[in-house]
C-alpha positions in Angstrom: 31.0 -62.8 52.2 30.3 -59.2 51.4 33.1 -56.9 50.5 32.1 -54.5 53.6 32.4 -57.0 56.3 35.6 -58.3 54.6 37.1 -54.8 55.0 36.1 -54.5 58.9 37.6 -58.0 59.5 40.8 -57.1 58.1 40.9 -53.9 60.0 40.1 -55.7 63.2 43.0 -58.3 62.6 45.6 -56.0 61.7 45.5 -54.4 65.3 46.7 -57.8 66.6 49.9 -57.9 64.4 50.7 -54.2 63.5 51.3 -52.8 66.8 49.8 -49.1 67.3 53.2 -47.3 67.9 52.0 -43.8 67.1 51.4 -42.8 70.9 55.0 -44.1 71.9 56.8 -42.4 68.9 55.1 -38.9 70.0 56.2 -39.4 73.7 59.8 -40.1 72.5 59.8 -36.7 70.4 58.3 -35.0 73.6 54.8 -34.7 72.1 51.9 -35.3 74.3 49.0 -36.9 72.7 45.6 -36.4 74.0 42.7 -38.4 72.5 40.4 -36.4 70.6 42.9 -33.6 70.1 45.8 -32.5 67.8 49.2 -33.4 68.6 51.2 -30.6 70.3 54.9 -30.1 69.5 57.0 -28.6 72.2 59.8 -26.6 70.7 61.6 -25.5 73.9 64.3 -28.4 73.8 65.4 -27.1 70.4 65.3 -23.5 70.9 69.2 -23.4 72.1 70.1 -25.6 69.2 68.4 -23.7 66.6 69.8 -20.3 68.2 73.3 -21.4 68.3 73.2 -22.7 64.6 71.7 -19.4 63.3 74.5 -17.3 65.2 77.1 -19.7 63.8 75.7 -19.2 60.2 75.5 -15.2 60.5 78.9 -15.0 61.9 80.3 -17.4 59.3 78.6 -15.0 56.5 80.2 -11.7 57.8 83.3 -13.4 58.4 83.5 -14.7 54.8 82.3 -11.4 53.4 84.8 -9.5 55.3 87.6 -11.8 53.9 86.3 -11.1 50.6 86.6 -7.4 51.1 89.9 -7.4 52.9 92.0 -6.4 49.7 95.4 -5.0 50.0 95.8 -2.5 47.5 98.8 -2.9 44.9 101.6 -0.4 45.0 102.8 0.2 41.6 106.1 2.5 40.9 107.0 3.5 37.3 110.2 4.7 37.0 111.5 6.7 33.8 113.4 9.6 35.6 110.1 11.2 36.8 109.4 8.4 39.5 105.6 8.2 39.9 103.6 5.9 42.3 100.4 4.4 41.8 98.0 2.6 44.2 95.2 0.5 42.5 92.4 -1.2 44.3 91.1 -4.9 43.5 89.4 -3.4 40.2 92.8 -2.2 39.1 91.5 1.3 39.2 93.9 4.0 40.4 93.0 5.4 43.9 96.0 7.4 44.7 99.1 8.8 42.6 102.1 10.1 44.0 105.2 11.8 42.9 108.5 10.4 44.3 110.8 13.1 42.9 110.9 16.5 41.8 110.7 15.5 38.1 107.4 13.7 38.7 106.1 16.5 40.8 106.6 18.9 38.1 105.2 16.4 35.5 101.7 15.6 37.5 101.0 19.2 38.7 100.3 20.5 35.2 98.4 17.3 33.7 95.3 15.7 34.1 93.8 14.0 37.1 94.2 10.2 36.8 92.5 9.0 39.8 89.6 6.5 39.4 91.2 5.6 35.9 92.2 2.2 34.9 95.7 1.1 35.6 96.9 0.3 32.2 95.7 3.5 30.8 97.1 5.5 33.8 100.6 3.8 32.9 100.1 4.8 29.2 99.4 8.5 30.0 102.2 8.8 32.4 104.6 7.3 30.0 103.3 9.6 27.3 103.4 12.7 29.5 107.1 11.9 30.1 108.1 11.5 26.7 106.1 14.8 25.8 108.0 16.7 28.5 111.3 15.5 27.0 112.3 12.8 29.1 114.3 9.7 27.5 111.4 7.0 27.6 113.8 4.3 26.1 114.1 2.3 29.5 110.8 2.3 31.5 110.6 0.1 34.5 107.6 -0.9 36.5 107.4 -2.4 39.8 104.3 -4.4 41.3 104.0 -4.7 45.0 101.1 -6.5 46.9 100.5 -8.4 50.3 99.5 -11.4 48.5 101.8 -12.9 45.9 99.1 -14.4 43.7 97.6 -11.0 43.1 101.3 -9.7 42.7 102.2 -11.9 40.1 98.8 -12.0 38.2 99.0 -8.2 37.8 102.7 -8.4 36.4 101.8 -10.9 34.2 98.7 -8.6 32.9 101.1 -5.6 32.5 103.9 -7.3 30.7 101.0 -8.6 28.4 99.8 -5.2 27.9 103.5 -4.0 26.8 104.4 -7.1 25.2 105.2 -5.1 21.9 106.9 -2.3 23.7 110.5 -3.2 24.2 111.4 -0.2 26.2 109.0 -1.0 28.9 109.9 -3.8 31.5 108.4 -5.1 34.8 110.8 -5.3 37.5 111.6 -9.0 38.8 113.3 -9.2 42.1 116.7 -11.0 42.6 117.3 -14.2 43.7 118.2 -13.4 47.4 115.2 -11.5 47.6 112.9 -14.4 46.3 114.6 -16.7 49.1 113.9 -14.1 51.8 110.4 -13.6 50.8 110.0 -17.4 50.9 111.6 -17.7 54.1 109.8 -15.1 56.1 106.6 -15.9 54.0 105.7 -12.7 52.6 105.4 -11.6 49.0 108.4 -10.7 46.7 107.2 -7.2 46.5 107.0 -6.7 50.1 110.2 -8.2 50.5 111.7 -5.4 48.3 110.0 -2.9 50.2 111.5 -4.3 53.5 114.8 -4.3 52.2 114.7 -0.8 51.3 113.2 0.4 54.4 116.1 -1.4 56.5 118.7 0.2 54.1 117.3 3.6 55.4 116.7 2.4 58.9 119.4 -0.3 59.8 118.0 -0.7 63.1 114.7 -2.5 62.0 114.7 -6.1 61.7 113.2 -8.3 59.0 110.8 -9.9 61.7 109.5 -6.5 62.8 109.0 -5.0 59.5 107.2 -7.9 58.0 104.5 -7.4 60.5 103.7 -3.9 58.6 101.5 -3.6 56.0 102.8 -2.7 52.4 101.1 0.5 53.0 103.0 1.2 56.3 106.3 0.1 54.8 105.8 2.5 51.9 104.8 5.3 53.8 107.8 5.0 56.3 110.1 4.8 53.0 108.5 7.9 51.5 108.7 9.9 54.6 112.4 9.9 54.4 112.2 11.1 50.8 109.4 13.4 51.1 111.7 16.2 53.0 114.1 16.2 50.0 111.2 16.4 47.6 109.4 19.4 49.4 112.9 21.3 49.6 113.3 20.9 45.7 109.7 21.9 45.2 109.9 25.1 47.6 113.3 26.0 45.9 111.9 25.3 42.3 108.5 27.4 43.3 110.6 30.3 44.6 112.4 30.3 41.5 109.4 30.4 39.3 107.8 33.0 41.6 110.8 35.3 41.0 110.7 34.8 37.2 107.2 35.5 37.3 107.7 38.9 39.2 110.2 39.9 36.5 107.9 39.0 33.4 105.0 41.0 35.3 107.4 43.7 35.8 108.3 43.7 32.0 104.5 43.6 31.1 103.7 46.5 33.6 106.4 48.9 31.9 105.3 47.9 28.6 101.7 48.5 29.2 102.6 51.9 30.8 104.0 52.9 27.7 101.2 51.5 25.7 98.8 53.8 27.7 101.0 56.7 27.6 100.8 56.2 23.7 97.1 55.5 23.7 96.7 59.0 25.8 98.8 60.8 23.3 96.3 59.7 20.4 93.4 60.9 22.3 95.0 64.3 22.9 95.6 64.2 19.2 92.0 63.3 18.1 90.8 66.3 20.2 93.1 68.7 18.2 91.3 67.5 15.1 87.8 67.5 16.6 88.4 71.2 17.4 90.1 72.0 14.2 93.5 72.9 15.5 95.3 71.2 12.7 98.6 73.2 13.1 99.0 72.2 16.4 97.9 68.6 15.5 100.9 68.6 12.8 103.3 69.7 15.5 102.2 67.1 18.3 102.0 64.4 15.8 105.5 65.0 14.5 106.8 64.7 18.4 104.7 61.5 18.7 106.4 59.9 15.6 109.8 60.6 17.0 109.1 59.5 20.5 107.9 56.0 19.2 110.5 55.7 16.1 107.4 55.6 13.7 108.4 56.1 9.9 105.4 57.9 8.7 105.6 60.9 6.4 102.8 63.7 6.7 102.7 66.9 4.8 99.7 69.4 4.4 96.3 68.0 5.3 92.6 68.4 6.0 90.7 67.3 9.0 89.5 64.2 7.2 93.0 63.2 6.1 94.2 64.0 10.0 91.3 61.5 11.3 92.8 58.9 8.6 96.2 59.3 9.9 94.9 59.0 13.6 93.3 55.9 12.6 96.3 54.2 11.0 98.5 55.0 13.9 95.6 53.6 16.3 95.7 50.3 14.4 99.7 50.3 14.6 99.6 50.8 18.4 97.1 47.9 18.6 99.4 45.7 16.3 102.3 46.7 18.6 100.5 45.9 21.8 99.7 42.3 20.1 103.4 41.9 19.0 105.0 42.7 22.4 102.5 40.6 24.6 103.1 37.4 22.6 106.8 38.3 22.5 107.1 38.4 26.5 104.7 35.2 26.6 107.1 33.5 24.3 110.2 34.7 26.1 108.7 33.6 29.4 107.6 30.0 28.0 111.1 29.4 26.7 113.0 30.5 29.6 110.7 28.5 31.9 111.5 25.4 29.9 115.2 26.2 30.4 114.7 26.7 34.1 112.7 23.4 34.4 115.6 21.7 32.8 118.2 23.1 34.9 116.5 22.6 38.2 116.1 18.9 37.4 119.8 18.4 37.4 120.4 20.2 40.6 120.0 23.2 42.8 120.9 26.5 41.2 120.5 29.9 42.6 122.2 32.0 39.7 119.4 32.5 37.1 119.6 35.6 35.0 115.8 36.4 34.1 116.2 38.9 31.0 113.4 41.1 29.6 115.6 44.0 28.8 115.3 43.2 25.3 111.4 43.9 25.5 112.3 47.2 26.9 114.4 48.0 24.4 111.8 47.1 21.4 108.8 48.6 23.3 108.8 52.0 21.7 109.7 50.9 18.2 107.2 50.1 15.7 108.2 47.7 13.1 106.7 45.9 9.7 106.0 42.4 9.7 109.4 41.4 8.3 111.1 43.3 11.1 109.2 41.7 13.6 110.2 38.5 12.3 113.6 39.3 12.6 113.2 40.7 16.1 111.6 37.5 17.3 114.7 35.6 15.8 116.9 38.1 17.6 115.2 37.4 20.9 115.4 33.6 20.5 119.2 33.8 19.8 119.5 36.2 23.0 117.9 33.4 25.0 120.0 30.7 23.7 123.2 32.3 24.2 122.7 33.6 27.4 121.5 30.3 28.8 124.2 28.0 26.8 125.7 27.1 30.0 122.9 25.3 31.1 122.4 23.0 28.3 123.8 19.7 28.2 123.6 19.1 24.5 125.7 22.0 23.7 126.5 20.9 20.2 122.8 20.9 19.2 122.7 24.4 20.7 125.4 25.9 18.6 124.0 24.4 15.6 120.5 26.0 16.3 122.3 29.3 17.2 124.2 29.1 13.8 120.7 28.4 12.1 119.4 31.3 13.5 122.0 33.8 12.6 121.8 32.3 8.8 117.9 33.1 8.9 118.3 36.5 10.1 120.9 37.3 7.4 118.6 36.0 4.8 115.7 38.3 6.0 118.1 41.4 6.4 118.4 41.2 2.7 114.7 41.7 1.8 113.4 44.9 0.6 110.9 45.4 3.4 113.5 45.9 6.0 114.1 49.4 6.4 117.8 50.5 6.1 117.5 52.2 9.4 116.8 48.7 10.9 119.7 47.2 9.2 122.1 49.7 10.4 120.3 50.0 13.9 121.3 48.8 17.3 119.7 45.6 17.4 121.5 44.3 14.4 124.8 45.8 15.6 124.4 44.2 19.1 123.3 40.5 17.9 126.2 40.1 15.4 128.7 41.2 18.1 127.1 38.8 20.4 127.3 36.1 17.9 130.8 36.5 17.3 131.6 36.6 20.6 129.8 33.5 21.4 131.5 31.5 18.5 134.7 32.3 19.8 134.0 31.2 23.4 132.1 28.0 22.4 135.3 26.9 20.3 137.7 27.2 23.2 
């Protein structure tokens, strides 16, 4: 039999034992089959199922995405004496920083912005700032709070690791009682600490009610109770500083008036030289030198020598201006440091802002060695006048003794004039020092 005939026979026989189920299958699936046409698939029965599945998938995506972004920021407090609160996000970057007492407010207001910085860098900077400001940093305590215990514990571990070689820095751990309560009420240990702190302030609040609040809400309520005290302290501090600045500005203004008077006098003297009135110049220059206690010998002179004298006096006036301005700034800064230190310890309204020393020396012209003595006398005056405010009185007594010793050594120098040695400043400071020694040993 030929191969072509064999194929036809097999095809014909297969129809008898292999049923043609294509038509029945298409009917079961809802597909109508027309002879000579391509099959048509009816989607209508499946549209509801497909739409429902699509909506569920989209909803699930947004739900999971929202949960992944629903991160409770961590609250970190660092307690040195300045107590600073830091809020960090899931990347451990600082998003907020708040002072919790006056010390912290003073510390932060004059220092760099720490927002958006890494939390570890921020902690390092705050500790360093506190140390530079004179706070004891032997015992730095860091507290970490987050809604989720895993996040809280993780950050605690990282901070401990960061400060593993710093024995003065500790990460606060909760008491056994706090841990048990946190477990009972199903909140983080840090949140339980906040709840306990708020209940101490507001005893009517229950743990069940408090735990419904976020750590941010708990924290805000706690801080609101302390905020009024901080603001009152800061207002008092700002008033003291404003009064002090006013006194300083008054001293500067008085000196600048004297400086301008001297400058005008030199201008008038120059006009006498310009017009050749040298005899009048000699009369006026003697008055000028006596007025400002300037030791300058003048004999007969011509016009060129008169100009040289005037140039010398102009340079002397500028040197005096620089010296007095720096002395006022130095006196202001030192008194300001004393004021800040005192205010930290409690309310004080009896500060004495003293710039009278500046007024006394503003019309006196000194050489470099005499200026050094004047600066030392000024420093001693500040320490003695503010002695009652210092806590480390033994150190202050020692410092005053060392200053007096240095003054006595400088006084023996040949460059110090006899007039200065026997003058009012030296007499007054010796009397003041002797009186102080008697009083401090009582």
